[in-house]
DRENDO-1510 file (C-alpha; in Angstrom, 1 decimal, always signed):
<recs>
REC; n; res; u; v; w
REC; 1; UNK; +102.1; -14.9; -67.0 .
REC; 2; UNK; +104.9; -14.8; -64.4 .
REC; 3; UNK; +108.1; -12.7; -64.8 .
REC; 4; UNK; +109.1; -9.8; -66.9 .
REC; 5; UNK; +110.1; -9.1; -70.5 .
REC; 6; UNK; +113.2; -7.1; -71.3 .
REC; 7; UNK; +114.0; -5.5; -74.6 .
REC; 8; UNK; +117.1; -3.6; -75.8 .
REC; 9; UNK; +117.2; -1.1; -78.7 .
REC; 10; UNK; +119.6; +1.5; -80.0 .
REC; 11; UNK; +117.7; +4.7; -80.8 .
REC; 12; UNK; +117.8; +5.5; -84.5 .
REC; 13; UNK; +116.8; +8.5; -86.5 .
REC; 14; UNK; +113.3; +7.2; -87.0 .
REC; 15; UNK; +112.8; +7.1; -83.2 .
REC; 16; UNK; +113.8; +10.7; -82.4 .
REC; 17; UNK; +112.7; +14.3; -82.9 .
REC; 18; UNK; +114.5; +17.4; -84.1 .
REC; 19; UNK; +116.3; +17.6; -80.7 .
REC; 20; UNK; +117.6; +14.1; -81.3 .
REC; 21; UNK; +115.5; +12.9; -78.3 .
REC; 22; UNK; +113.2; +9.9; -78.2 .
REC; 23; UNK; +109.8; +11.1; -79.2 .
REC; 24; UNK; +107.2; +10.8; -76.4 .
REC; 25; UNK; +104.8; +9.1; -78.8 .
REC; 26; UNK; +107.4; +6.7; -79.9 .
REC; 27; UNK; +108.1; +5.8; -76.2 .
REC; 28; UNK; +104.5; +4.9; -75.9 .
REC; 29; UNK; +104.7; +2.8; -79.1 .
REC; 30; UNK; +107.7; +0.9; -77.7 .
REC; 31; UNK; +105.9; +0.2; -74.4 .
REC; 32; UNK; +102.8; -1.0; -76.4 .
REC; 33; UNK; +104.9; -3.4; -78.5 .
REC; 34; UNK; +106.8; -4.8; -75.5 .
REC; 35; UNK; +103.6; -5.4; -73.6 .
REC; 36; UNK; +102.1; -7.0; -76.7 .
REC; 37; UNK; +105.1; -9.3; -77.1 .
REC; 38; UNK; +104.8; -10.5; -73.5 .
REC; 39; UNK; +101.1; -11.2; -74.1 .
REC; 40; UNK; +102.0; -13.2; -77.3 .
REC; 41; UNK; +104.2; -15.4; -75.2 .
REC; 42; UNK; +101.2; -16.4; -73.1 .
REC; 43; UNK; +98.5; -16.7; -75.8 .
REC; 44; UNK; +97.0; -13.3; -75.1 .
REC; 45; UNK; +98.3; -11.6; -78.2 .
REC; 46; UNK; +96.5; -10.1; -81.2 .
REC; 47; UNK; +95.4; -13.4; -82.8 .
REC; 48; UNK; +94.2; -15.0; -79.6 .
REC; 49; UNK; +92.3; -11.8; -78.7 .
REC; 50; UNK; +90.8; -11.6; -82.1 .
REC; 51; UNK; +89.6; -15.2; -81.7 .
REC; 52; UNK; +87.5; -13.9; -78.8 .
REC; 53; UNK; +86.5; -10.7; -80.7 .
REC; 54; UNK; +88.6; -8.7; -78.3 .
REC; 55; UNK; +91.4; -6.2; -78.3 .
REC; 56; UNK; +93.7; -4.7; -75.6 .
REC; 57; UNK; +93.3; -1.0; -75.1 .
REC; 58; UNK; +94.9; +1.4; -72.7 .
REC; 59; UNK; +92.6; +3.4; -70.3 .
REC; 60; UNK; +95.1; +5.3; -68.3 .
REC; 61; UNK; +98.9; +5.8; -68.4 .
REC; 62; UNK; +101.5; +7.7; -66.4 .
REC; 63; UNK; +105.1; +8.1; -67.8 .
REC; 64; UNK; +107.9; +9.7; -65.8 .
REC; 65; UNK; +111.3; +10.5; -67.3 .
REC; 66; UNK; +114.3; +11.4; -65.3 .
REC; 67; UNK; +116.2; +11.9; -68.5 .
REC; 68; UNK; +115.1; +11.7; -72.1 .
REC; 69; UNK; +117.0; +9.0; -74.2 .
REC; 70; UNK; +118.8; +10.3; -77.2 .
REC; 71; UNK; +119.9; +9.2; -80.7 .
REC; 72; UNK; +122.5; +6.4; -80.6 .
REC; 73; UNK; +121.9; +5.5; -76.9 .
REC; 74; UNK; +121.0; +2.0; -75.9 .
REC; 75; UNK; +117.6; +1.7; -74.1 .
REC; 76; UNK; +116.7; -1.3; -72.0 .
REC; 77; UNK; +113.0; -1.5; -71.6 .
REC; 78; UNK; +111.5; -3.8; -68.9 .
REC; 79; UNK; +107.8; -4.6; -68.6 .
REC; 80; UNK; +105.7; -6.8; -66.3 .
REC; 81; UNK; +102.0; -7.2; -65.3 .
REC; 82; UNK; +100.3; -7.3; -61.9 .
REC; 83; UNK; +97.0; -9.1; -61.1 .
REC; 84; UNK; +93.9; -7.6; -62.7 .
REC; 85; UNK; +91.7; -5.3; -60.7 .
REC; 86; UNK; +88.1; -5.9; -61.7 .
REC; 87; UNK; +88.1; -5.3; -65.4 .
REC; 88; UNK; +91.5; -3.5; -65.5 .
REC; 89; UNK; +94.9; -4.9; -66.1 .
REC; 90; UNK; +97.9; -3.1; -64.5 .
REC; 91; UNK; +101.2; -3.1; -66.4 .
REC; 92; UNK; +104.5; -1.4; -65.4 .
REC; 93; UNK; +107.6; -0.4; -67.3 .
REC; 94; UNK; +111.2; +0.7; -66.5 .
REC; 95; UNK; +113.8; +2.3; -68.8 .
REC; 96; UNK; +117.5; +2.2; -68.5 .
REC; 97; UNK; +119.8; +4.2; -70.8 .
REC; 98; UNK; +123.3; +2.9; -71.3 .
REC; 99; UNK; +122.8; +0.9; -68.1 .
REC; 100; UNK; +121.5; +3.8; -65.9 .
REC; 101; UNK; +117.9; +4.4; -64.8 .
REC; 102; UNK; +116.1; +6.9; -67.0 .
REC; 103; UNK; +112.3; +6.6; -66.4 .
REC; 104; UNK; +109.3; +4.4; -65.7 .
REC; 105; UNK; +105.6; +4.1; -66.4 .
REC; 106; UNK; +102.4; +2.6; -65.1 .
REC; 107; UNK; +99.4; +1.7; -67.3 .
REC; 108; UNK; +95.9; +0.3; -66.9 .
REC; 109; UNK; +94.7; -1.8; -69.8 .
REC; 110; UNK; +91.2; -3.1; -70.5 .
REC; 111; UNK; +89.7; -5.4; -73.1 .
REC; 112; UNK; +87.5; -4.0; -75.9 .
REC; 113; UNK; +84.7; -5.9; -77.5 .
REC; 114; UNK; +85.2; -5.2; -81.2 .
REC; 115; UNK; +81.5; -5.5; -82.0 .
REC; 116; UNK; +80.0; -3.3; -79.3 .
REC; 117; UNK; +83.1; -1.1; -79.0 .
REC; 118; UNK; +82.7; -1.3; -75.2 .
REC; 119; UNK; +84.7; -2.7; -72.4 .
REC; 120; UNK; +84.3; -6.5; -72.3 .
REC; 121; UNK; +84.3; -9.1; -69.5 .
REC; 122; UNK; +87.9; -10.0; -69.0 .
REC; 123; UNK; +89.2; -13.0; -70.8 .
REC; 124; UNK; +92.5; -14.6; -69.7 .
REC; 125; UNK; +92.8; -17.6; -72.0 .
REC; 126; UNK; +93.8; -19.8; -69.1 .
REC; 127; UNK; +96.4; -17.4; -67.7 .
REC; 128; UNK; +94.8; -16.8; -64.3 .
REC; 129; UNK; +98.1; -15.5; -62.7 .
REC; 130; UNK; +99.0; -12.3; -64.5 .
REC; 131; UNK; +101.7; -11.1; -62.1 .
REC; 132; UNK; +105.4; -10.6; -61.4 .
REC; 133; UNK; +107.4; -10.1; -58.2 .
REC; 134; UNK; +109.0; -6.8; -59.3 .
REC; 135; UNK; +107.9; -3.7; -57.3 .
REC; 136; UNK; +105.9; -1.2; -59.2 .
REC; 137; UNK; +108.0; +1.9; -59.9 .
REC; 138; UNK; +105.0; +4.2; -59.9 .
REC; 139; UNK; +101.5; +4.2; -58.5 .
REC; 140; UNK; +98.8; +3.5; -60.9 .
REC; 141; UNK; +97.7; +6.6; -62.9 .
REC; 142; UNK; +95.5; +8.9; -60.9 .
REC; 143; UNK; +93.2; +11.9; -61.6 .
REC; 144; UNK; +94.2; +14.9; -63.7 .
REC; 145; UNK; +94.1; +18.0; -61.5 .
REC; 146; UNK; +92.2; +20.8; -63.3 .
REC; 147; UNK; +93.7; +24.1; -64.4 .
REC; 148; UNK; +92.2; +27.6; -64.3 .
REC; 149; UNK; +94.3; +29.0; -67.1 .
REC; 150; UNK; +92.7; +30.4; -70.3 .
REC; 151; UNK; +91.9; +27.9; -73.1 .
REC; 152; UNK; +93.5; +27.8; -76.5 .
REC; 153; UNK; +91.3; +26.0; -79.0 .
REC; 154; UNK; +92.4; +23.8; -81.9 .
REC; 155; UNK; +90.9; +21.0; -84.0 .
REC; 156; UNK; +92.0; +17.8; -85.7 .
REC; 157; UNK; +90.4; +15.2; -87.9 .
REC; 158; UNK; +91.3; +11.6; -87.3 .
REC; 159; UNK; +93.1; +10.5; -90.6 .
REC; 160; UNK; +94.6; +7.4; -91.9 .
REC; 161; UNK; +98.0; +7.8; -90.3 .
REC; 162; UNK; +96.4; +8.3; -86.9 .
REC; 163; UNK; +94.8; +4.8; -86.9 .
REC; 164; UNK; +95.9; +1.5; -85.6 .
REC; 165; UNK; +95.0; -2.2; -86.1 .
REC; 166; UNK; +91.9; -1.7; -83.8 .
REC; 167; UNK; +90.4; +0.9; -86.2 .
REC; 168; UNK; +90.8; +3.9; -84.0 .
REC; 169; UNK; +93.3; +6.6; -83.2 .
REC; 170; UNK; +96.4; +4.9; -81.6 .
REC; 171; UNK; +97.2; +5.8; -78.0 .
REC; 172; UNK; +100.6; +7.2; -79.1 .
REC; 173; UNK; +99.1; +9.6; -81.6 .
REC; 174; UNK; +97.5; +11.6; -78.9 .
REC; 175; UNK; +101.0; +12.4; -77.6 .
REC; 176; UNK; +101.9; +13.6; -81.1 .
REC; 177; UNK; +98.8; +15.8; -81.2 .
REC; 178; UNK; +99.7; +17.3; -77.8 .
REC; 179; UNK; +103.3; +18.0; -78.8 .
REC; 180; UNK; +102.1; +19.7; -82.0 .
REC; 181; UNK; +100.3; +22.3; -79.9 .
REC; 182; UNK; +103.7; +23.8; -79.0 .
REC; 183; UNK; +106.1; +25.7; -81.2 .
REC; 184; UNK; +109.6; +24.4; -81.9 .
REC; 185; UNK; +111.0; +27.1; -79.6 .
REC; 186; UNK; +109.2; +25.5; -76.7 .
REC; 187; UNK; +110.6; +22.1; -77.4 .
REC; 188; UNK; +114.1; +23.6; -77.7 .
REC; 189; UNK; +113.9; +25.1; -74.2 .
REC; 190; UNK; +111.8; +22.5; -72.3 .
REC; 191; UNK; +111.6; +18.8; -72.0 .
REC; 192; UNK; +108.8; +16.5; -70.9 .
REC; 193; UNK; +109.2; +15.1; -67.4 .
REC; 194; UNK; +105.8; +13.5; -66.7 .
REC; 195; UNK; +102.8; +12.5; -68.8 .
REC; 196; UNK; +99.4; +11.5; -67.5 .
REC; 197; UNK; +96.7; +10.4; -69.9 .
REC; 198; UNK; +93.1; +9.3; -69.5 .
REC; 199; UNK; +91.6; +7.6; -72.6 .
REC; 200; UNK; +87.8; +8.0; -72.2 .
REC; 201; UNK; +86.3; +7.2; -75.6 .
REC; 202; UNK; +87.9; +5.9; -78.8 .
REC; 203; UNK; +88.2; +8.3; -81.8 .
REC; 204; UNK; +87.3; +6.6; -85.1 .
REC; 205; UNK; +88.2; +7.4; -88.7 .
REC; 206; UNK; +87.0; +10.8; -89.9 .
REC; 207; UNK; +86.0; +12.1; -86.5 .
REC; 208; UNK; +86.5; +15.8; -85.9 .
REC; 209; UNK; +88.1; +16.4; -82.6 .
REC; 210; UNK; +87.9; +19.7; -80.7 .
REC; 211; UNK; +91.1; +20.3; -78.7 .
REC; 212; UNK; +91.4; +22.6; -75.7 .
REC; 213; UNK; +94.8; +23.5; -74.3 .
REC; 214; UNK; +95.5; +25.1; -71.0 .
REC; 215; UNK; +98.9; +26.1; -69.7 .
REC; 216; UNK; +99.8; +27.1; -66.2 .
REC; 217; UNK; +103.3; +27.3; -64.7 .
REC; 218; UNK; +105.2; +24.2; -65.8 .
REC; 219; UNK; +102.1; +22.1; -66.7 .
REC; 220; UNK; +99.9; +21.9; -69.8 .
REC; 221; UNK; +96.6; +20.0; -70.1 .
REC; 222; UNK; +95.0; +19.1; -73.4 .
REC; 223; UNK; +91.4; +17.8; -73.7 .
REC; 224; UNK; +89.9; +16.3; -76.7 .
REC; 225; UNK; +86.1; +16.1; -77.4 .
REC; 226; UNK; +84.2; +14.6; -80.3 .
REC; 227; UNK; +80.5; +15.1; -80.9 .
REC; 228; UNK; +80.3; +16.9; -77.6 .
REC; 229; UNK; +81.7; +13.9; -75.6 .
REC; 230; UNK; +85.1; +13.8; -73.8 .
REC; 231; UNK; +87.5; +11.4; -75.5 .
REC; 232; UNK; +90.8; +12.0; -73.8 .
REC; 233; UNK; +92.8; +14.3; -71.5 .
REC; 234; UNK; +96.6; +14.7; -71.3 .
REC; 235; UNK; +98.5; +16.4; -68.5 .
REC; 236; UNK; +102.2; +17.1; -69.1 .
REC; 237; UNK; +104.8; +18.5; -66.8 .
REC; 238; UNK; +107.6; +20.4; -68.5 .
REC; 239; UNK; +111.1; +21.0; -67.2 .
REC; 240; UNK; +113.5; +23.8; -68.3 .
REC; 241; UNK; +116.6; +22.5; -70.1 .
REC; 242; UNK; +119.8; +23.2; -68.3 .
</recs>
């Protein structure tokens, strides 16, 4: 797999929130679809992976937004891979809005064994060179710094609309859960500038998830546990709107 994939889209009402801005969860969906399309071009898409009883899953992601794309704007999304590191597959993204840079992202993918539900030995289907010459716009996602702020507790149950083709909560839905922790007034006065996510364990249908939110200065951290085990952690930096 050599080179990059570029996609253009005009943001429609289904893409945006009440502020007419591209929903963070929908940005993640767009990145997921673009990466999947490039994999399809090299026989590493859904059907090829299913033939090996495998699925692509995200383990870590970092999204940075200089500006948030809005309704009616043209977004150009560019994605490319770099060579795998052990059992992890780096992938990068860049966003332009109406021809101007708007943001970027880095992700680490892994392959899930659909029977054991554990990370699998990497399978490349003959594509030994997963790479592109473009320079990564961000470092690979790092650790989530802890907060000392008080904890607000919530809970969710993984329902039908949370699930994806792999039978677990989709990576983008965690962003929706995070945003739902804040009232509309917060979203009207602040916007997301950075998102860092660690996906530790999958959340399956009907699972009850204990959510713990901490807020300190311009950062909020949401942790999700199920059956006493950590499943994910999201760290978001907020910026005041001008």
